[in-house]
C-alpha positions in Angstrom: 62.3 28.6 -28.5 60.8 26.1 -31.1 62.0 25.6 -34.6 59.8 24.2 -37.3 60.7 23.7 -40.8 59.2 25.7 -43.6 57.5 22.8 -45.4 55.7 21.7 -42.1 54.6 25.2 -41.3 53.2 25.6 -44.8 51.4 22.3 -44.6 50.0 23.1 -41.0 48.7 26.5 -42.1 47.1 24.9 -45.3 45.4 22.3 -43.2 44.2 24.8 -40.6 42.8 27.0 -43.3 40.8 24.1 -44.8 39.5 23.0 -41.5 38.2 26.7 -40.7 36.6 26.8 -44.1 35.0 23.4 -43.7 33.7 24.3 -40.2 32.7 27.8 -40.5 32.7 28.6 -44.3 28.9 28.2 -44.9 28.0 30.8 -42.1 30.8 33.3 -42.1 32.7 32.9 -45.5 29.4 32.8 -47.7 29.0 35.2 -50.6 26.6 38.1 -49.8 23.1 37.7 -50.9 20.9 40.5 -52.3 19.9 41.6 -49.0 23.3 41.7 -47.6 24.5 43.7 -50.6 21.9 46.5 -50.1 22.6 46.7 -46.5 26.3 47.0 -47.1 25.9 49.6 -49.9 23.6 51.6 -47.7 26.0 51.4 -44.7 28.9 52.5 -46.8 27.0 55.4 -48.5 26.3 56.8 -45.0 30.0 56.6 -44.2 31.0 58.6 -47.3 31.9 55.7 -49.4 29.1 55.4 -52.1 29.3 52.4 -54.4 31.7 50.5 -52.1 30.5 47.2 -51.3 33.4 46.2 -48.9 37.2 46.2 -48.3 39.9 43.9 -47.9 41.5 45.3 -44.5 
């Protein structure tokens, strides 16, 4: 069993998130370009969700 204070936990998560963004952001967290948008719109149209670009789940 390990007890960690809330402030320590919050700061650790914040630092971890910043590191992930710095390491992987350009490749995996970038905004979709025109080609990506077209592909996603076509894929979602086929799935029965016309006009949907993405979801948050």
